[in-house]
Structures are given as structure tokens and as C-alpha cells.
FIKE-821026 format. One record per residue: x, y, z negated of N, C-alpha, C in turn; residue in one letter; residue number from 1. Coordinates in nm, 3 decimals, m for minus. Layout:
BEGIN
{atom {X Y Z} {X Y Z} {X Y Z} 'A' NUM};
...
! end
This chain:
BEGIN
{atom {m8.806 m1.208 m1.644} {m8.927 m1.288 m1.662} {m9.012 m1.223 m1.771} 'X' 1};
{atom {m9.139 m1.199 m1.742} {m9.225 m1.135 m1.843} {m9.254 m1.230 m1.958} 'X' 2};
{atom {m9.278 m1.171 m2.074} {m9.308 m1.254 m2.190} {m9.446 m1.317 m2.175} 'X' 3};
{atom {m9.472 m1.417 m2.258} {m9.602 m1.484 m2.255} {m9.713 m1.386 m2.287} 'X' 4};
{atom {m9.685 m1.298 m2.382} {m9.787 m1.200 m2.421} {m9.818 m1.108 m2.304} 'X' 5};
{atom {m9.714 m1.058 m2.235} {m9.735 m0.969 m2.121} {m9.809 m1.041 m2.010} 'X' 6};
{atom {m9.774 m1.167 m1.986} {m9.842 m1.245 m1.881} {m9.989 m1.265 m1.915} 'X' 7};
{atom {m10.017 m1.302 m2.040} {m10.157 m1.323 m2.080} {m10.239 m1.195 m2.067} 'X' 8};
{atom {m10.184 m1.085 m2.117} {m10.257 m0.958 m2.110} {m10.276 m0.914 m1.965} 'X' 9};
{atom {m10.173 m0.930 m1.884} {m10.184 m0.891 m1.743} {m10.284 m0.979 m1.671} 'X' 10};
{atom {m10.277 m1.109 m1.694} {m10.372 m1.200 m1.629} {m10.516 m1.167 m1.667} 'X' 11};
{atom {m10.535 m1.133 m1.792} {m10.670 m1.106 m1.841} {m10.720 m0.968 m1.803} 'X' 12};
{atom {m10.633 m0.867 m1.811} {m10.678 m0.729 m1.792} {m10.651 m0.672 m1.653} 'X' 13};
{atom {m10.553 m0.724 m1.581} {m10.512 m0.660 m1.457} {m10.530 m0.747 m1.333} 'X' 14};
{atom {m10.525 m0.877 m1.341} {m10.515 m0.965 m1.225} {m10.610 m0.930 m1.110} 'X' 15};
{atom {m10.740 m0.942 m1.122} {m10.826 m0.908 m1.008} {m10.880 m0.765 m1.019} 'X' 16};
{atom {m10.795 m0.672 m1.060} {m10.843 m0.539 m1.095} {m10.854 m0.444 m0.976} 'X' 17};
{atom {m10.773 m0.459 m0.874} {m10.776 m0.365 m0.762} {m10.913 m0.371 m0.694} 'X' 18};
{atom {m10.961 m0.256 m0.654} {m11.093 m0.249 m0.591} {m11.097 m0.332 m0.464} 'X' 19};
{atom {m10.988 m0.332 m0.388} {m10.983 m0.408 m0.262} {m10.985 m0.558 m0.287} 'X' 20};
{atom {m10.947 m0.602 m0.408} {m10.945 m0.745 m0.439} {m11.085 m0.803 m0.451} 'X' 21};
{atom {m11.181 m0.724 m0.492} {m11.314 m0.782 m0.509} {m11.422 m0.711 m0.428} 'X' 22};
{atom {m11.387 m0.600 m0.357} {m11.486 m0.536 m0.272} {m11.415 m0.462 m0.159} 'X' 23};
{atom {m11.446 m0.501 m0.037} {m11.386 m0.433 0.079} {m11.468 m0.310 0.113} 'X' 24};
{atom {m11.414 m0.229 0.207} {m11.485 m0.108 0.248} {m11.618 m0.144 0.313} 'X' 25};
{atom {m11.620 m0.248 0.394} {m11.746 m0.286 0.460} {m11.850 m0.333 0.358} 'X' 26};
{atom {m11.806 m0.407 0.255} {m11.900 m0.449 0.150} {m11.951 m0.328 0.073} 'X' 27};
{atom {m11.863 m0.230 0.052} {m11.901 m0.110 m0.021} {m12.003 m0.030 0.059} 'X' 28};
{atom {m11.982 m0.016 0.192} {m12.076 0.060 0.275} {m12.210 m0.010 0.285} 'X' 29};
{atom {m12.213 m0.143 0.273} {m12.339 m0.218 0.279} {m12.430 m0.187 0.160} 'X' 30};
{atom {m12.374 m0.132 0.055} {m12.453 m0.097 m0.063} {m12.547 0.020 m0.033} 'X' 31};
{atom {m12.503 0.111 0.056} {m12.578 0.233 0.084} {m12.690 0.206 0.186} 'X' 32};
{atom {m12.790 0.293 0.189} {m12.896 0.278 0.292} {m12.836 0.288 0.433} 'X' 33};
{atom {m12.898 0.225 0.531} {m12.845 0.215 0.668} {m12.816 0.352 0.728} 'X' 34};
{atom {m12.895 0.448 0.698} {m12.876 0.580 0.757} {m12.754 0.653 0.704} 'X' 35};
{atom {m12.700 0.613 0.591} {m12.586 0.682 0.530} {m12.455 0.603 0.538} 'X' 36};
{atom {m12.458 0.484 0.592} {m12.339 0.398 0.594} {m12.227 0.455 0.680} 'X' 37};
{atom {m12.261 0.525 0.784} {m12.157 0.578 0.874} {m12.110 0.717 0.832} 'X' 38};
{atom {m12.163 0.769 0.725} {m12.124 0.901 0.675} {m11.980 0.896 0.624} 'X' 39};
{atom {m11.898 0.999 0.661} {m11.759 1.000 0.613} {m11.749 1.009 0.460} 'X' 40};
{atom {m11.853 1.056 0.395} {m11.851 1.068 0.249} {m11.842 0.930 0.183} 'X' 41};
{atom {m11.895 0.828 0.248} {m11.890 0.692 0.191} {m11.744 0.645 0.185} 'X' 42};
{atom {m11.667 0.667 0.297} {m11.526 0.629 0.297} {m11.449 0.710 0.192} 'X' 43};
{atom {m11.482 0.838 0.184} {m11.416 0.925 0.087} {m11.446 0.879 m0.057} 'X' 44};
{atom {m11.571 0.841 m0.082} {m11.610 0.791 m0.213} {m11.536 0.661 m0.245} 'X' 45};
{atom {m11.522 0.573 m0.144} {m11.449 0.448 m0.164} {m11.303 0.476 m0.200} 'X' 46};
{atom {m11.237 0.569 m0.126} {m11.098 0.605 m0.154} {m11.085 0.664 m0.295} 'X' 47};
{atom {m11.182 0.749 m0.334} {m11.179 0.809 m0.467} {m11.191 0.702 m0.575} 'X' 48};
{atom {m11.284 0.609 m0.557} {m11.299 0.498 m0.653} {m11.172 0.413 m0.658} 'X' 49};
{atom {m11.114 0.389 m0.539} {m10.991 0.311 m0.534} {m10.879 0.382 m0.611} 'X' 50};
{atom {m10.866 0.512 m0.592} {m10.762 0.590 m0.661} {m10.785 0.587 m0.812} 'X' 51};
{atom {m10.907 0.610 m0.854} {m10.939 0.607 m0.999} {m10.909 0.469 m1.057} 'X' 52};
{atom {m10.947 0.366 m0.984} {m10.925 0.228 m1.030} {m10.775 0.200 m1.043} 'X' 53};
{atom {m10.696 0.245 m0.947} {m10.550 0.224 m0.951} {m10.489 0.298 m1.069} 'X' 54};
{atom {m10.537 0.420 m1.098} {m10.487 0.493 m1.215} {m10.518 0.417 m1.344} 'X' 55};
{atom {m10.641 0.366 m1.350} {m10.679 0.289 m1.469} {m10.592 0.165 m1.484} 'X' 56};
{atom {m10.567 0.097 m1.372} {m10.484 m0.024 m1.376} {m10.343 0.010 m1.421} 'X' 57};
{atom {m10.290 0.123 m1.371} {m10.156 0.165 m1.410} {m10.151 0.199 m1.559} 'X' 58};
{atom {m10.257 0.263 m1.609} {m10.263 0.296 m1.752} {m10.267 0.168 m1.836} 'X' 59};
{atom {m10.341 0.068 m1.790} {m10.348 m0.060 m1.861} {m10.212 m0.128 m1.860} 'X' 60};
{atom {m10.142 m0.126 m1.745} {m10.008 m0.185 m1.737} {m9.912 m0.115 m1.834} 'X' 61};
{atom {m9.922 0.017 m1.839} {m9.839 0.094 m1.931} {m9.869 0.055 m2.076} 'X' 62};
{atom {m9.999 0.044 m2.110} {m10.038 0.005 m2.246} {m9.991 m0.137 m2.279} 'X' 63};
{atom {m9.994 m0.225 m2.181} {m9.945 m0.363 m2.202} {m9.796 m0.360 m2.234} 'X' 64};
{atom {m9.721 m0.279 m2.159} {m9.576 m0.269 m2.184} {m9.550 m0.215 m2.324} 'X' 65};
{atom {m9.626 m0.113 m2.366} {m9.611 m0.060 m2.501} {m9.645 m0.164 m2.606} 'X' 66};
{atom {m9.751 m0.240 m2.583} {m9.793 m0.343 m2.678} {m9.687 m0.452 m2.690} 'X' 67};
{atom {m9.629 m0.490 m2.578} {m9.523 m0.593 m2.581} {m9.404 m0.542 m2.660} 'X' 68};
{atom {m9.367 m0.415 m2.638} {m9.255 m0.356 m2.712} {m9.287 m0.351 m2.862} 'X' 69};
{atom {m9.409 m0.311 m2.894} {m9.450 m0.304 m3.036} {m9.452 m0.443 m3.098} 'X' 70};
{atom {m9.497 m0.542 m3.022} {m9.504 m0.678 m3.077} {m9.365 m0.735 m3.103} 'X' 71};
{atom {m9.265 m0.695 m3.023} {m9.128 m0.741 m3.048} {m9.081 m0.689 m3.184} 'X' 72};
{atom {m9.109 m0.562 m3.212} {m9.072 m0.504 m3.341} {m9.146 m0.574 m3.455} 'X' 73};
{atom {m9.274 m0.601 m3.433} {m9.352 m0.672 m3.536} {m9.296 m0.811 m3.562} 'X' 74};
{atom {m9.255 m0.880 m3.454} {m9.197 m1.014 m3.472} {m9.066 m1.006 m3.551} 'X' 75};
{atom {m8.984 m0.904 m3.522} {m8.859 m0.887 m3.598} {m8.889 m0.859 m3.745} 'X' 76};
{atom {m8.986 m0.770 m3.770} {m9.024 m0.739 m3.908} {m9.076 m0.863 m3.980} 'X' 77};
{atom {m9.160 m0.940 m3.910} {m9.215 m1.061 m3.970} {m9.105 m1.162 m4.000} 'X' 78};
{atom {m9.011 m1.178 m3.906} {m8.901 m1.273 m3.927} {m8.816 m1.231 m4.046} 'X' 79};
{atom {m8.788 m1.099 m4.059} {m8.709 m1.050 m4.172} {m8.783 m1.075 m4.303} 'X' 80};
{atom {m8.911 m1.044 m4.305} {m8.990 m1.066 m4.427} {m8.999 m1.214 m4.461} 'X' 81};
{atom {m9.014 m1.297 m4.359} {m9.023 m1.442 m4.380} {m8.893 m1.495 m4.440} 'X' 82};
{atom {m8.779 m1.443 m4.390} {m8.649 m1.486 m4.445} {m8.638 m1.447 m4.592} 'X' 83};
{atom {m8.683 m1.325 m4.625} {m8.678 m1.281 m4.764} {m8.765 m1.371 m4.852} 'X' 84};
{atom {m8.883 m1.405 m4.802} {m8.973 m1.490 m4.879} {m8.913 m1.629 m4.896} 'X' 85};
{atom {m8.857 m1.681 m4.788} {m8.797 m1.815 m4.796} {m8.681 m1.817 m4.893} 'X' 86};
{atom {m8.602 m1.709 m4.895} {m8.490 m1.703 m4.988} {m8.538 m1.690 m5.131} 'X' 87};
{atom {m8.653 m1.623 m5.150} {m8.705 m1.598 m5.284} {m8.786 m1.716 m5.338} 'X' 88};
{atom {m8.832 m1.801 m5.251} {m8.917 m1.912 m5.296} {m8.840 m2.011 m5.382} 'X' 89};
{atom {m8.908 m2.056 m5.484} {m8.856 m2.158 m5.572} {m8.938 m2.283 m5.544} 'X' 90};
{atom {m8.876 m2.398 m5.550} {m8.948 m2.522 m5.522} {m9.073 m2.532 m5.609} 'X' 91};
{atom {m9.188 m2.552 m5.546} {m9.312 m2.569 m5.620} {m9.388 m2.440 m5.643} 'X' 92};
{atom {m9.331 m2.323 m5.610} {m9.401 m2.196 m5.627} {m9.418 m2.131 m5.491} 'X' 93};
{atom {m9.538 m2.089 m5.461} {m9.561 m2.023 m5.334} {m9.554 m1.872 m5.352} 'X' 94};
{atom {m9.560 m1.798 m5.243} {m9.545 m1.653 m5.245} {m9.653 m1.586 m5.329} 'X' 95};
{atom {m9.776 m1.633 m5.317} {m9.885 m1.571 m5.393} {m9.861 m1.586 m5.543} 'X' 96};
{atom {m9.816 m1.702 m5.585} {m9.787 m1.725 m5.726} {m9.676 m1.634 m5.774} 'X' 97};
{atom {m9.572 m1.620 m5.693} {m9.461 m1.532 m5.730} {m9.506 m1.387 m5.741} 'X' 98};
{atom {m9.591 m1.342 m5.646} {m9.639 m1.205 m5.650} {m9.728 m1.182 m5.772} 'X' 99};
{atom {m9.814 m1.278 m5.802} {m9.900 m1.264 m5.920} {m9.816 m1.260 m6.047} 'X' 100};
{atom {m9.717 m1.345 m6.054} {m9.630 m1.348 m6.172} {m9.557 m1.215 m6.187} 'X' 101};
{atom {m9.511 m1.159 m6.076} {m9.439 m1.031 m6.080} {m9.531 m0.918 m6.124} 'X' 102};
{atom {m9.654 m0.918 m6.074} {m9.748 m0.813 m6.112} {m9.789 m0.825 m6.258} 'X' 103};
{atom {m9.814 m0.947 m6.304} {m9.859 m0.967 m6.441} {m9.748 m0.942 m6.543} 'X' 104};
{atom {m9.627 m0.976 m6.508} {m9.518 m0.961 m6.604} {m9.448 m0.827 m6.592} 'X' 105};
{atom {m9.484 m0.748 m6.491} {m9.422 m0.618 m6.474} {m9.280 m0.626 m6.420} 'X' 106};
{atom {m9.246 m0.734 m6.354} {m9.112 m0.751 m6.301} {m9.106 m0.720 m6.153} 'X' 107};
{atom {m9.206 m0.652 m6.102} {m9.210 m0.620 m5.959} {m9.087 m0.535 m5.924} 'X' 108};
{atom {m9.018 m0.572 m5.820} {m8.900 m0.498 m5.779} {m8.771 m0.559 m5.830} 'X' 109};
{atom {m8.779 m0.647 m5.929} {m8.659 m0.715 m5.979} {m8.627 m0.831 m5.888} 'X' 110};
{atom {m8.509 m0.888 m5.912} {m8.469 m1.004 m5.833} {m8.568 m1.118 m5.857} 'X' 111};
{atom {m8.599 m1.194 m5.752} {m8.689 m1.308 m5.771} {m8.625 m1.415 m5.859} 'X' 112};
{atom {m8.711 m1.499 m5.914} {m8.663 m1.606 m6.002} {m8.580 m1.708 m5.926} 'X' 113};
{atom {m8.487 m1.764 m6.000} {m8.416 m1.883 m5.952} {m8.470 m1.999 m6.033} 'X' 114};
{atom {m8.423 m2.117 m6.004} {m8.471 m2.234 m6.075} {m8.445 m2.224 m6.225} 'X' 115};
{atom {m8.328 m2.174 m6.262} {m8.294 m2.162 m6.404} {m8.377 m2.054 m6.472} 'X' 116};
{atom {m8.396 m1.939 m6.406} {m8.471 m1.831 m6.470} {m8.620 m1.865 m6.480} 'X' 117};
{atom {m8.670 m1.945 m6.387} {m8.811 m1.985 m6.394} {m8.833 m2.071 m6.518} 'X' 118};
{atom {m8.745 m2.166 m6.542} {m8.761 m2.252 m6.659} {m8.752 m2.171 m6.789} 'X' 119};
{atom {m8.656 m2.078 m6.795} {m8.642 m1.995 m6.914} {m8.767 m1.908 m6.933} 'X' 120};
{atom {m8.818 m1.855 m6.825} {m8.938 m1.770 m6.832} {m9.059 m1.852 m6.875} 'X' 121};
{atom {m9.071 m1.971 m6.823} {m9.184 m2.059 m6.861} {m9.173 m2.095 m7.009} 'X' 122};
{atom {m9.053 m2.126 m7.056} {m9.031 m2.160 m7.197} {m9.069 m2.043 m7.287} 'X' 123};
{atom {m9.027 m1.923 m7.248} {m9.057 m1.802 m7.325} {m9.208 m1.777 m7.329} 'X' 124};
{atom {m9.273 m1.796 m7.217} {m9.418 m1.777 m7.209} {m9.491 m1.881 m7.295} 'X' 125};
{atom {m9.444 m2.004 m7.292} {m9.505 m2.109 m7.375} {m9.495 m2.075 m7.523} 'X' 126};
{atom {m9.379 m2.027 m7.566} {m9.362 m1.990 m7.706} {m9.456 m1.876 m7.745} 'X' 127};
{atom {m9.471 m1.778 m7.656} {m9.562 m1.666 m7.683} {m9.706 m1.715 m7.692} 'X' 128};
{atom {m9.744 m1.806 m7.603} {m9.880 m1.861 m7.607} {m9.904 m1.943 m7.734} 'X' 129};
{atom {m9.804 m2.021 m7.774} {m9.818 m2.100 m7.897} {m9.834 m2.009 m8.019} 'X' 130};
{atom {m9.762 m1.898 m8.021} {m9.775 m1.802 m8.132} {m9.915 m1.740 m8.132} 'X' 131};
{atom {m9.966 m1.707 m8.015} {m10.101 m1.651 m8.005} {m10.205 m1.753 m8.051} 'X' 132};
{atom {m10.186 m1.878 m8.012} {m10.280 m1.983 m8.052} {m10.278 m2.000 m8.204} 'X' 133};
{atom {m10.159 m1.999 m8.266} {m10.149 m2.013 m8.412} {m10.218 m1.896 m8.481} 'X' 134};
{atom {m10.201 m1.776 m8.428} {m10.265 m1.658 m8.486} {m10.417 m1.668 m8.475} 'X' 135};
{atom {m10.467 m1.713 m8.362} {m10.612 m1.729 m8.343} {m10.667 m1.836 m8.436} 'X' 136};
{atom {m10.592 m1.946 m8.452} {m10.637 m2.052 m8.543} {m10.644 m2.001 m8.687} 'X' 137};
{atom {m10.547 m1.918 m8.729} {m10.549 m1.861 m8.863} {m10.670 m1.769 m8.879} 'X' 138};
{atom {m10.698 m1.686 m8.778} {m10.816 m1.599 m8.783} {m10.944 m1.683 m8.792} 'X' 139};
{atom {m10.949 m1.792 m8.719} {m11.067 m1.880 m8.723} {m11.085 m1.942 m8.862} 'X' 140};
{atom {m10.973 m1.986 m8.924} {m10.982 m2.044 m9.059} {m11.034 m1.939 m9.159} 'X' 141};
{atom {m10.984 m1.816 m9.148} {m11.031 m1.709 m9.238} {m11.179 m1.681 m9.218} 'X' 142};
{atom {m11.220 m1.676 m9.091} {m11.362 m1.651 m9.062} {m11.448 m1.765 m9.114} 'X' 143};
{atom {m11.400 m1.889 m9.102} {m11.474 m2.004 m9.152} {m11.489 m1.999 m9.304} 'X' 144};
{atom {m11.382 m1.959 m9.375} {m11.391 m1.947 m9.520} {m11.494 m1.840 m9.560} 'X' 145};
{atom {m11.496 m1.728 m9.488} {m11.593 m1.623 m9.517} {m11.736 m1.673 m9.495} 'X' 146};
{atom {m11.756 m1.745 m9.386} {m11.890 m1.798 m9.357} {m11.931 m1.898 m9.466} 'X' 147};
{atom {m11.839 m1.985 m9.508} {m11.871 m2.082 m9.613} {m11.905 m2.012 m9.745} 'X' 148};
{atom {m11.830 m1.904 m9.779} {m11.861 m1.828 m9.901} {m11.999 m1.764 m9.891} 'X' 149};
{atom {m12.031 m1.709 m9.774} {m12.162 m1.646 m9.755} {m12.274 m1.749 m9.767} 'X' 150};
{atom {m12.254 m1.865 m9.708} {m12.355 m1.972 m9.716} {m12.374 m2.015 m9.860} 'X' 151};
{atom {m12.264 m2.029 m9.934} {m12.271 m2.068 m10.075} {m12.347 m1.964 m10.156} 'X' 152};
{atom {m12.318 m1.835 m10.133} {m12.387 m1.728 m10.206} {m12.535 m1.727 m10.173} 'X' 153};
{atom {m12.570 m1.749 m10.045} {m12.711 m1.752 m10.007} {m12.782 m1.872 m10.069} 'X' 154};
{atom {m12.710 m1.982 m10.079} {m12.767 m2.101 m10.142} {m12.796 m2.074 m10.290} 'X' 155};
{atom {m12.702 m2.007 m10.359} {m12.722 m1.972 m10.500} {m12.841 m1.878 m10.514} 'X' 156};
{atom {m12.852 m1.782 m10.423} {m12.961 m1.686 m10.427} {m13.095 m1.757 m10.409} 'X' 157};
{atom {m13.099 m1.855 m10.323} {m13.222 m1.931 m10.298} {m13.263 m2.010 m10.422} 'X' 158};
{atom {m13.163 m2.062 m10.496} {m13.192 m2.140 m10.616} {m13.225 m2.050 m10.734} 'X' 159};
{atom {m13.194 m1.922 m10.722} {m13.224 m1.829 m10.830} {m13.109 m1.808 m10.925} 'X' 160};
{atom {m12.998 m1.868 m10.903} {m12.883 m1.845 m10.991} {m12.795 m1.740 m10.926} 'X' 161};
{atom {m12.769 m1.636 m11.002} {m12.689 m1.526 m10.949} {m12.547 m1.538 m11.002} 'X' 162};
{atom {m12.452 m1.510 m10.919} {m12.313 m1.517 m10.965} {m12.281 m1.400 m11.056} 'X' 163};
{atom {m12.179 m1.416 m11.136} {m12.135 m1.308 m11.224} {m12.082 m1.193 m11.140} 'X' 164};
{atom {m12.110 m1.070 m11.183} {m12.062 m0.953 m11.111} {m11.922 m0.920 m11.158} 'X' 165};
{atom {m11.865 m0.821 m11.097} {m11.728 m0.780 m11.130} {m11.720 m0.727 m11.273} 'X' 166};
{atom {m11.830 m0.668 m11.322} {m11.828 m0.614 m11.458} {m11.851 m0.723 m11.562} 'X' 167};
{atom {m11.889 m0.842 m11.518} {m11.910 m0.953 m11.610} {m12.055 m0.965 m11.655} 'X' 168};
{atom {m12.140 m0.870 m11.618} {m12.282 m0.876 m11.657} {m12.357 m0.966 m11.562} 'X' 169};
{atom {m12.477 m1.000 m11.602} {m12.567 m1.075 m11.517} {m12.613 m0.982 m11.405} 'X' 170};
{atom {m12.631 m1.036 m11.288} {m12.668 m0.955 m11.173} {m12.802 m0.887 m11.194} 'X' 171};
{atom {m12.896 m0.955 m11.254} {m13.029 m0.897 m11.278} {m13.019 m0.773 m11.366} 'X' 172};
{atom {m12.940 m0.780 m11.474} {m12.924 m0.665 m11.563} {m12.852 m0.550 m11.492} 'X' 173};
{atom {m12.756 m0.583 m11.409} {m12.683 m0.479 m11.335} {m12.777 m0.409 m11.236} 'X' 174};
{atom {m12.864 m0.483 m11.172} {m12.960 m0.423 m11.079} {m13.054 m0.331 m11.154} 'X' 175};
{atom {m13.101 m0.374 m11.273} {m13.191 m0.288 m11.353} {m13.121 m0.160 m11.395} 'X' 176};
{atom {m12.995 m0.169 m11.435} {m12.920 m0.050 m11.476} {m12.902 0.045 m11.358} 'X' 177};
{atom {m12.876 m0.008 m11.242} {m12.861 0.075 m11.122} {m12.992 0.141 m11.085} 'X' 178};
{atom {m13.102 0.071 m11.098} {m13.234 0.129 m11.068} {m13.268 0.241 m11.165} 'X' 179};
{atom {m13.233 0.225 m11.294} {m13.258 0.331 m11.392} {m13.178 0.456 m11.359} 'X' 180};
{atom {m13.052 0.437 m11.317} {m12.970 0.553 m11.278} {m13.031 0.622 m11.156} 'X' 181};
{atom {m13.078 0.544 m11.062} {m13.142 0.600 m10.942} {m13.267 0.678 m10.980} 'X' 182};
{atom {m13.346 0.622 m11.072} {m13.469 0.686 m11.118} {m13.434 0.820 m11.186} 'X' 183};
{atom {m13.328 0.821 m11.263} {m13.287 0.945 m11.332} {m13.244 1.051 m11.233} 'X' 184};
{atom {m13.169 1.009 m11.128} {m13.125 1.105 m11.027} {m13.245 1.161 m10.951} 'X' 185};
{atom {m13.342 1.078 m10.923} {m13.460 1.123 m10.849} {m13.548 1.216 m10.938} 'X' 186};
{atom {m13.546 1.196 m11.069} {m13.628 1.277 m11.156} {m13.567 1.415 m11.182} 'X' 187};
{atom {m13.437 1.431 m11.162} {m13.373 1.561 m11.183} {m13.422 1.660 m11.080} 'X' 188};
{atom {m13.445 1.785 m11.125} {m13.488 1.886 m11.028} {m13.371 1.922 m10.935} 'X' 189};
{atom {m13.408 1.951 m10.814} {m13.307 1.989 m10.714} {m13.268 2.133 m10.739} 'X' 190};
{atom {m13.143 2.161 m10.745} {m13.114 2.298 m10.779} {m12.981 2.339 m10.748} 'X' 191};
! end
């Protein structure tokens, strides 16, 4: 008994394919002008078309048989892969999630997770994320302190009060001393 695939393909591609099934010799000769219908070349042309059509039909039948054979192998491959996926699946995780997790964690090619290893992996990942969050929060606190110091310094500058410099002098006097040194350097001849 032919497979459903072979039957469908044959019904669709081969069923009414023979030239005699849809055009007889008399119908074929009626296509030609009346003066040429009795010419032996018309019968010869019909036989040639019939032969070509039969070869094409046989080639299609052969291709259908090859396709059915190939599809059996594909079904076996799919069933084997499906079994592997079903064995690897963990409740609540689909194949795409497992593949993404394997690619992101670099565990591609290792044994798939079991229920116990998934929980351990999730716990480990949570701890790593919590450590990253704590580090980011510390960086944010440091950045906030720097911004507050800058705002305070700008506020003092706006009011005209300058903070003490590292040398202990007033900022205005330190600026004047630096300008005098700059003036002296600019006044020296280049040499």
C-alpha cells in the first residue's frame, strides 16, 4: 500500500497525466487545418508527444519514489531529535530557552540540565546578579557624592567664597601667584 505522501503526490502530479487521458488522436487531429488532418505526420507527431509525455510521467513517478524515501529518513531523523529534546526538557523550560541558556552560558555540548542542576544554576546566577547590583549601587553612591561635592563647590563659587587650597592659601592669592609665574615664563626669551 502506498504511503499517504506518495498517494497525494501521485494524485496531484500523475493522475490525469497520460496524453490519451485528456486528448484522443481524433481530438488532436481536429486541431490542425482540414487539409493536413489526414497527413501521416499528424499521427507521428501524436505518437511522439505521447512518448515524451510518458517519459515525463515516468520521471515524475521516479522523483516521487525518491521523495518518499527521503521523507522516511527525515521522519526518522525528526523522531530521533524529538526524543532527544523530550529527554532534555525540564518542566517549565522549552527548547528555545534551553538553547539560549546553553549559548549564553557557554555550556553548549554539555549534558542538559536536570531539575536539580537547574535550581543550582539559577541560584548561582541570582547570587552573581545580586553581586553586580551591589557593585552598581556602590558606584552610583560614589557618583552621587561627587556630584554633591561639585554642586557645593559651584554654590560656594557663586557666593564668592573660595575654599582653602591644598597649600592652605586663599584661592585668589594662589591664582595671582600662578599668573605671575606664567607672566615670567612668557617674558623669558625663547632660546
